[in-house]
Every structure is written in structure tokens, then in C-alpha cells.
C-alpha positions, 0 to 999 in steps of 0.5 A: 382913379381910387386914391388910398388915404395915404397917397398924396395927390399934390406930391404926385402932381408935383412929381409928374410936373418935374418928370415933364421937365426931365423930358424937356432937359433931354430935348433942349440939351445944354440950353435947359434950365429948371423952371419953378420954385426949385434949387437944382442940385445936380443932373444925371447922365447915362450912356445906354448900350450902343450909344456913343455919348451920355444922355441926360436922364434927369435931375435932383431938385429941392423945393424951396418952400417944402424943402422936399428933395426930388430925384427925377428920371424921364422915360425912353427917348432914344433907340438906345433907351429902347435897348435898355427897356428890353434887356430882360436877363437879370443881374445880381442886386443887394436885394435880389436880381434886377433887369440888366438894362435898368441896372446899368442905367441906374449904376451910371447915375448913382454917384451923381444922385448921391452928390446932389443929395449931399448938396442939399445938406443934412438928411432931407426927405426925398421923393424919387420919381420917374416915368416909363424907363425912368420909373424902373430906374427910380425904383433902383434909386430909391432902394439905393438912397434908403440903403445909403442912409442919406435921407430922413425919409424916402418915398417913391412916386412912379408912373407907367413903370415896368417890373424891375426885379425878381420876387426876392428884390420886390420883397426886399424893396417893399420891406425897406421903402415904406412909401412906394406908389406906382401909378398905372393906367390899366390900358398901358402895356408897358406896365405889364413887362417884363412878364411875371412868369415864375419857373415851373416846378423843377422835375415836372415833365422832364424832357418835355417841350415845357422845359422850354417854358421853365427856362423862359420863366426863370428869365422872366421871373419879375414882380412889381414893387410898391402899392398900385394906384390905377386908373383906366384911360384908352386913347386908341393907341399904345403910345397914347395910353403910356403918355405922361400927359395921360397920367397927369390928366388922370390925377387932375381928374381924380 
């Protein structure tokens, strides 16, 4: 793994460990207690489409020593989460257009995130992080926190993230979120979706079957945000290549 000079490995590892706690939050339910040198500032819940009740999606916590405030999202767990992953049509966002399923989940957590940041007091430095589906929601959360002016600085450290929005959204995000790192395994298929397929130029080969591809391109017009920090680990399975433990191991080995 090549780490650019500005990439903070210690923050990435801390963020990764907190993402693992977000997975534990989902698994343990009401029995979950945040571990470590942190003050819990709030929890995020959302109800994916077709889900009868909200799920735990993460939390906001402050490191008692550094003062950093972490906004943390876990990845796909329930079958309904998978629906959010594959709800590819885009919906409007202040910066462009974004994937509908990601947007819906973020919208349900935005108020909780804002309230938790307010509990931190002042204008803290915030790290937004997440894995898989949570990485996508983290992108939207980082954009929302910056737009709100609630933080002195906002940085994104995401893991195994899919693309979130169109070219306009990516450009708008990159111009506003100065520190955005996207850790990606080159063998992880999740980092390749939704597809980056810009539409064919209008008027080319009218009434041709390629018009289908043109329409498809308009639906799948996505671009990654931030700066990639990549590594290559093949475990022999799609799920293994995507697993958060693989990402943490790569960071530790770098």
C-alpha cells in the first residue's frame, strides 16, 4: 500500500477500529456499549426500504485525548441494506445528483449527526468514516457537515466505498472537502459500483440499439470522490476481499 505523505495512518486505523465497533453496535443491539477512550455523543438509526423498523447504523464519538469527533457508519448487514446498495437511480443533491438508496439512509441520520456534533461543543475537528454502504453514507455526511459549518475541519477516511454521485457531485464534493481519503482494495468489486458510464453524445447513431446504452449511461453516471489509497489483497472470495478486517490488516502491514 502506498500512503501519500498527507495520509494519516494512525487516524485511518482509529477510524477502522471504530467502524468495527459500529458493526458490533448492530449485532449487539441495546446491549452495545462503546469501548475505549471515547465519549459517546449520539447514535444513528435508519430504516432501509422494506424494513419494518429502524436499524443501528453507527454513532458519533469524541476521543477524550485528541478531542477528535468521529462520525462512524457501518456497512451492509441486512437484506434491506442490500436494496439500498443497488437503488442506482439518482436523486438531486445540493452538489449534483446522488444514488437514491444512499441518500435515503443519510437523510434519516443527518439530524442525529447534527445533534451529536452540537453536544461536542464549539466547532470540533471531525473525522467521518464508514465501510462499504457506510462509506457511501459517510461521503454524504461529510458533505452535509461541511455545508452546515458545524466543524472547524472535516476529513473523510472511507473504506471499500462505492461511487456515490455523478460528476457534478464529485466535483462539488472535492472542492469543499479538502481532506478526503478513500481506502480501496483493487480486488474488491464493491469499489467498482455503481458503474462510471457517462452517456454517449446526444445525436450519435439515432434510432440505433446503442441508444439503450446511452440511456443506461445516464443512469449509471457515477464518479468517485476524494483521493484513493489502494492496496491489493486477494483472499479467494468476493466477500473476503471486501471484509473490513482485510482493510485493517493492509493498513497495519503498510
